[in-house]
Every structure is written in C-alpha cells, then in structure tokens.
DRENBAVEX-917776 format. One line per field, with one value per residue (C-alpha): residue number from 0; residue in one letter; x, y, z. Coordinates in Angstrom, 3 decimals, decimal comma, padded with zeros to 6 digits. Example, Ala and Ser with C-alpha at 12.3 -4.5 7.8 and 13.67 -1.06 7.14 Angstrom:
// DRENBAVEX-917776
pos <- [0; 1] .
code <- [A; S] .
xx <- [012,300; 013,670] .
yy <- [-004,500; -001,060] .
zz <- [007,800; 007,140] .
This chain:
// DRENBAVEX-917776
pos <- [0; 1; 2; 3; 4; 5; 6; 7; 8; 9; 10; 11; 12; 13; 14; 15; 16; 17; 18; 19; 20; 21; 22; 23; 24; 25; 26; 27; 28; 29; 30; 31; 32; 33; 34; 35; 36; 37; 38; 39; 40; 41; 42; 43; 44; 45; 46; 47; 48; 49; 50; 51; 52; 53; 54; 55; 56; 57; 58; 59; 60; 61; 62; 63; 64; 65; 66; 67; 68; 69; 70; 71; 72; 73; 74; 75; 76; 77; 78; 79; 80; 81; 82; 83; 84; 85; 86; 87; 88; 89; 90; 91; 92; 93; 94; 95; 96; 97; 98; 99; 100; 101; 102; 103; 104; 105; 106; 107; 108; 109; 110; 111; 112; 113; 114; 115; 116; 117; 118; 119; 120; 121; 122; 123; 124; 125; 126; 127; 128; 129; 130; 131; 132; 133; 134; 135; 136; 137; 138; 139; 140; 141; 142; 143; 144; 145; 146; 147; 148; 149; 150; 151; 152; 153; 154; 155; 156; 157; 158; 159; 160; 161; 162; 163; 164; 165; 166; 167; 168; 169; 170; 171; 172; 173; 174; 175; 176; 177; 178; 179; 180; 181; 182; 183; 184; 185; 186; 187; 188; 189; 190; 191; 192; 193; 194; 195; 196; 197; 198; 199; 200; 201; 202; 203; 204; 205; 206; 207; 208; 209; 210; 211; 212; 213; 214; 215; 216; 217; 218; 219; 220; 221; 222; 223; 224; 225; 226; 227; 228; 229; 230; 231; 232; 233; 234; 235; 236; 237; 238; 239; 240; 241; 242; 243; 244; 245; 246; 247; 248; 249; 250; 251; 252; 253; 254; 255; 256; 257; 258; 259; 260; 261; 262; 263; 264; 265; 266; 267; 268; 269; 270; 271; 272; 273; 274; 275; 276; 277] .
code <- [M; P; R; T; L; E; P; Q; L; R; Q; A; L; A; E; R; I; S; F; Y; R; E; L; G; I; Y; D; F; Y; F; R; E; G; G; S; A; A; L; T; E; D; T; N; A; S; A; N; S; D; L; Q; P; E; P; R; D; L; M; P; A; N; K; A; V; A; A; A; P; I; P; E; E; N; L; F; A; P; P; K; P; E; A; K; I; A; D; P; A; K; A; L; R; L; I; R; E; D; L; G; D; C; T; R; C; R; L; H; K; Q; G; R; K; Q; I; V; F; G; V; G; D; P; S; A; E; L; M; F; I; G; E; A; P; G; A; D; E; D; Q; Q; G; E; P; F; V; G; R; A; G; Q; L; L; N; N; M; I; K; A; M; G; L; R; R; E; D; V; Y; I; A; N; I; I; K; C; R; P; P; G; N; R; T; P; E; R; D; E; C; E; T; C; S; P; F; L; M; R; Q; I; E; V; I; R; P; K; A; I; V; A; L; G; A; V; A; A; K; T; L; L; A; I; N; A; P; M; S; E; F; R; G; H; W; Y; D; F; R; G; T; K; L; A; V; T; Y; H; P; A; F; L; L; R; D; P; R; Q; K; K; E; A; W; K; D; L; Q; M; V; M; K; E; L; G; L; Q; A; P; K; K; N; L; E] .
xx <- [-098,281; -097,200; -097,095; -098,640; -096,273; -095,888; -097,415; -094,027; -092,467; -095,380; -095,024; -091,266; -091,682; -094,346; -092,173; -089,218; -091,300; -092,650; -089,052; -088,111; -091,200; -090,094; -086,851; -088,819; -088,349; -091,542; -090,552; -089,849; -089,043; -089,355; -088,814; -091,734; -091,810; -089,856; -090,334; -092,104; -094,916; -098,271; -101,457; -104,925; -105,760; -102,952; -103,692; -106,479; -104,404; -100,845; -100,791; -101,547; -098,278; -096,268; -097,339; -095,245; -096,974; -096,522; -093,511; -094,143; -090,526; -090,302; -090,015; -093,401; -093,068; -092,486; -094,998; -098,458; -098,991; -099,008; -101,570; -101,106; -098,934; -100,837; -100,055; -100,032; -099,073; -101,288; -098,252; -096,070; -096,157; -097,908; -095,663; -095,842; -096,557; -099,308; -102,260; -100,618; -102,127; -099,496; -096,461; -094,062; -095,106; -095,012; -091,434; -090,463; -091,880; -089,811; -086,724; -087,497; -087,954; -084,575; -082,996; -079,209; -079,120; -076,781; -078,437; -075,397; -071,625; -071,471; -072,171; -068,781; -066,882; -066,555; -069,926; -070,564; -074,335; -077,322; -078,311; -082,066; -083,399; -084,459; -087,057; -090,788; -092,678; -095,352; -092,969; -094,064; -090,448; -087,970; -084,256; -082,556; -078,790; -076,371; -074,950; -073,737; -070,247; -067,900; -069,719; -073,104; -071,830; -070,553; -073,711; -076,354; -078,028; -077,836; -076,115; -074,434; -070,929; -069,761; -072,122; -074,891; -074,192; -074,479; -077,731; -079,036; -078,199; -079,978; -083,063; -082,916; -082,595; -085,901; -087,562; -087,674; -085,947; -084,230; -087,018; -089,608; -088,285; -087,291; -083,752; -082,574; -080,120; -080,345; -078,330; -078,184; -074,616; -071,359; -069,377; -065,687; -063,664; -066,883; -066,766; -069,767; -072,358; -072,401; -075,505; -076,370; -076,035; -078,532; -080,890; -080,753; -081,251; -083,520; -086,736; -086,651; -086,335; -089,344; -091,319; -090,260; -091,463; -094,799; -095,307; -094,190; -095,996; -094,135; -095,423; -091,931; -088,662; -085,237; -082,642; -079,191; -076,605; -076,348; -076,393; -079,688; -081,202; -080,133; -081,328; -084,709; -085,473; -083,799; -082,347; -078,655; -078,023; -075,636; -076,635; -077,037; -079,956; -081,465; -081,657; -084,374; -087,179; -089,977; -090,374; -093,461; -092,240; -095,015; -097,405; -094,837; -092,987; -089,222; -086,474; -082,718; -079,941; -076,276; -075,150; -073,925; -070,560; -070,126; -071,035; -068,298; -065,817; -067,160; -068,863; -069,447; -072,388; -074,265; -076,128; -077,321; -078,418; -080,308; -082,232; -083,264; -084,403; -086,381; -088,228; -089,104; -090,172; -092,523; -094,111; -094,640; -095,788; -092,934; -092,130; -088,799; -086,449; -084,647; -081,227; -080,449; -077,908; -074,543] .
yy <- [051,980; 053,334; 057,073; 059,288; 060,891; 064,633; 066,447; 067,789; 064,323; 062,792; 065,393; 064,943; 061,168; 061,384; 063,727; 061,371; 058,394; 060,452; 061,234; 057,539; 056,666; 059,155; 057,177; 053,964; 052,572; 051,242; 048,534; 049,772; 047,795; 048,887; 047,233; 046,404; 048,215; 051,184; 054,607; 055,830; 053,234; 054,507; 054,376; 053,811; 057,506; 058,157; 055,263; 056,921; 059,942; 058,656; 054,882; 054,914; 056,786; 054,470; 050,958; 049,297; 048,901; 046,081; 046,781; 047,523; 047,150; 043,435; 041,857; 041,758; 038,019; 037,394; 039,627; 041,034; 044,769; 046,496; 048,961; 052,422; 054,830; 057,826; 060,886; 063,188; 062,949; 064,950; 066,048; 067,016; 070,483; 070,532; 070,319; 073,404; 071,288; 069,200; 070,993; 071,849; 069,949; 071,003; 068,686; 071,184; 073,882; 071,423; 070,450; 074,123; 074,532; 071,574; 073,133; 076,443; 074,634; 072,948; 076,370; 076,743; 073,663; 073,552; 070,597; 068,293; 068,608; 068,476; 072,183; 072,791; 070,202; 071,816; 071,428; 074,141; 073,840; 071,663; 069,140; 068,813; 066,689; 067,023; 065,681; 065,338; 066,252; 063,734; 061,003; 057,372; 056,301; 057,701; 056,918; 057,456; 057,392; 057,856; 061,376; 064,105; 063,881; 066,640; 067,365; 067,348; 069,640; 072,023; 072,054; 071,576; 068,657; 064,925; 062,462; 064,795; 063,294; 060,024; 058,025; 060,368; 059,757; 056,036; 056,555; 058,538; 055,571; 053,231; 055,424; 055,618; 051,836; 051,629; 053,698; 056,859; 060,229; 061,780; 064,390; 061,626; 060,435; 062,069; 061,707; 062,411; 061,196; 060,056; 063,100; 066,425; 067,556; 066,105; 064,260; 065,250; 063,087; 061,364; 059,203; 057,083; 059,142; 058,609; 057,211; 060,434; 062,392; 060,065; 060,285; 064,081; 064,522; 061,675; 063,100; 065,718; 062,903; 061,184; 064,383; 064,498; 060,927; 061,754; 064,649; 062,853; 059,596; 057,497; 054,097; 052,647; 053,611; 052,278; 052,459; 052,797; 051,033; 049,607; 052,893; 053,955; 050,502; 050,166; 053,655; 053,376; 049,833; 049,913; 046,494; 045,619; 043,160; 042,664; 043,688; 040,049; 039,794; 043,193; 042,626; 040,701; 041,563; 044,084; 045,838; 047,642; 051,079; 053,321; 052,034; 052,292; 049,432; 049,655; 047,736; 047,771; 047,747; 048,664; 052,272; 053,558; 054,451; 050,788; 049,732; 052,022; 050,218; 046,764; 046,831; 043,074; 043,786; 045,839; 042,733; 042,169; 045,789; 045,391; 042,475; 044,745; 047,449; 044,944; 043,966; 047,631; 048,039; 045,086; 046,570; 049,935; 048,432; 049,977; 048,787; 046,998; 048,871; 047,062; 047,767; 047,200; 048,742; 049,538] .
zz <- [-084,643; -088,045; -088,279; -090,945; -093,437; -093,212; -096,233; -097,333; -097,171; -099,074; -101,827; -102,063; -102,220; -104,927; -106,999; -106,646; -107,815; -110,719; -111,688; -111,677; -113,717; -116,358; -116,514; -117,045; -113,512; -111,957; -109,478; -105,938; -102,831; -099,238; -095,889; -093,657; -090,365; -091,719; -090,192; -093,313; -093,289; -094,495; -092,475; -093,857; -093,942; -096,448; -098,761; -100,732; -101,764; -101,848; -102,110; -105,834; -106,340; -104,106; -105,108; -107,818; -111,158; -113,671; -115,856; -119,511; -120,500; -121,233; -124,667; -126,347; -126,901; -123,205; -121,441; -121,975; -122,213; -118,840; -117,584; -119,105; -117,155; -115,767; -117,853; -114,867; -111,219; -108,884; -106,882; -109,855; -111,428; -114,824; -117,854; -120,081; -123,179; -121,553; -123,168; -126,505; -129,439; -132,001; -131,502; -133,115; -130,658; -127,762; -128,629; -128,719; -125,204; -123,981; -125,556; -123,858; -120,543; -121,011; -121,533; -121,399; -119,206; -116,203; -114,458; -114,630; -114,841; -118,638; -119,033; -117,373; -119,401; -122,793; -124,467; -127,040; -127,218; -126,404; -129,075; -128,628; -131,487; -135,107; -137,498; -138,003; -134,793; -135,818; -136,954; -136,797; -136,272; -133,748; -133,445; -130,092; -129,758; -126,897; -126,911; -129,287; -130,711; -131,821; -135,098; -133,384; -130,642; -133,296; -135,429; -132,730; -134,519; -133,706; -136,036; -138,535; -138,531; -140,085; -137,903; -138,958; -142,614; -142,029; -140,107; -143,080; -145,311; -142,905; -142,982; -146,776; -146,984; -145,130; -147,846; -145,707; -145,588; -142,598; -142,583; -142,118; -138,747; -135,458; -134,121; -130,575; -127,928; -124,321; -123,256; -125,045; -124,317; -125,593; -122,894; -122,897; -125,267; -126,379; -123,265; -122,295; -120,386; -116,643; -115,008; -113,176; -116,436; -118,115; -115,148; -115,189; -118,927; -120,012; -118,489; -121,261; -123,800; -122,218; -122,704; -126,364; -126,819; -125,181; -127,605; -130,777; -129,949; -132,524; -133,513; -133,122; -131,462; -132,411; -129,640; -131,170; -129,050; -125,565; -123,639; -125,217; -124,718; -121,080; -120,186; -121,884; -120,768; -117,344; -118,170; -117,965; -120,783; -123,709; -127,216; -128,203; -125,771; -126,580; -130,329; -132,123; -129,685; -129,537; -126,206; -124,959; -123,922; -122,610; -125,235; -128,030; -129,706; -129,132; -130,938; -130,374; -132,954; -133,195; -132,997; -136,383; -134,825; -133,872; -137,416; -138,738; -136,513; -137,391; -140,827; -140,624; -138,303; -140,911; -142,054; -138,490; -138,216; -141,487; -139,973; -137,100; -139,499; -141,537; -138,362; -137,840; -141,463; -141,178; -138,059; -139,763; -143,062; -145,022; -148,518; -148,641; -151,010; -153,765; -152,355; -148,689; -146,341; -147,884] .
C-alpha cells in the first residue's frame, strides 16, 4: 500500500517544483510504485502541485495557449513584491532581495558587481541577453559595450528608445573570461529574472541568442529553429533573434535579425522607420 508523504517532504517537494516552474519547466515524470507515491488523502492538498501541466512554451503556430500558471504556490514563501502595484518599487524590492548575491560560484570568480537590469518598469518590450560582459560588469548596466551600442541601434531602428524598453540578462554576474554560463548558474539566477518579468508584464520578449532562448524556453535547439516563431511564455509573446555580439562577429546576419525585429514590430503595432538596421 502506498504510504503518505511526510509534511516536511511534501513541502520540500512542492518548493522544488515551484523552483522548476519559475525556470519554465513544467513536465515531470515519475515511476509508478515508487516509495514516494501519493495516497488519496494527500491528493486534495498536494496533487495540484505535483501533476504536470500543459506546456506554454511551444511556438504559437504549433500549439494552443496553455492554462495560466498559478501566481502563487501555497507552500512557497510570499515574494516581497507580490502585493506592490508600482512596478518600479517592485523591481527595487527584487533587487534588495537579490542583495550582494553569493548563491553561485560567480561571486568568487572576479565579478565586480551585480548587473540587475535597466529600462522602463512598465515596458511593452523586454530584451533578455545571456550575461554581462566586461563593460557591463564595470558599469553595472546591461548592454553598454560594443554589443550594447548595436542593441541601441536595433531598438532605434524599431522606432523606440533604449529608455522605452527593459533590458536584462539570464544571469546577473559576469562569467570569467566571458565564458558561456553554466547550467547551474542559469538555474540559480534566472528565478530573479522570472520575477522581473512578472512585475514588468511586457507584451513581448525578445531573447537575444541561444543561451537566453534555451534557458527561457527549456528547449535545446539551434538558432535556425528558434527564429521566426512566436512562443507563448507565461502569457507573454516571446521571439528569438541573434545576440548583438554575434552580429558584430558576423554582420551578414543583420538582415536576418532585422526580419525578427520586424515581426516584433508588427505584433506591437510599431511604425516601421524609414531606415532599417545599419
């Protein structure tokens, strides 16, 4: 006969699932007959947190919208920004909660400061990159180096200003030597990004590069498959394009990036400027 989960184990399991949901992972698999099987008396309170939900991270042209994700988990501690109506104040509370973060190894590997995010707290459009570079680590603001200048030009080409959008990264500390962030670093840091997204509630998100796309969508695919689609991400439209740093290395792909931005502009009803990406 299956045994009932201990309260402490149930709480730990619910918190773990809540953590994975913040990372955009909703499908879970378990073996029948395992020692942690649930009995009927636990289903009412815990089963809703354990059953897999329909994924909302598929291309919009391939899947219907999934059921909305619960904003709160009964077992999880309340987020300090949960009842704050002012998005600017809510973002400040998230930054305070992040503190002088020591949650992963990066705080011991030469980072100068945390790069939280910048822009309009009520922006309709949000850009999410991979990680801070040397210039960003020095100034404490995302996309301020050469790649940042190109991103500014991309935003301007859309008929917007940098101040009109919100810009952030998957992780908030510079990896040594600008290496690609490790999976555990993304898993540790991205829940704070998810909270930023919940506060800002943009109409559209643009993931810049493969690392951002794979982390947000929990899909391992090449850029050629990511691009050209709209994804439903927690009720927000998400598109993928090349990272500006990649475009600096291969300027021939700027025309392809411009196609991605035009798709975003059409979704947001933005007026196409006379001059496109340079």
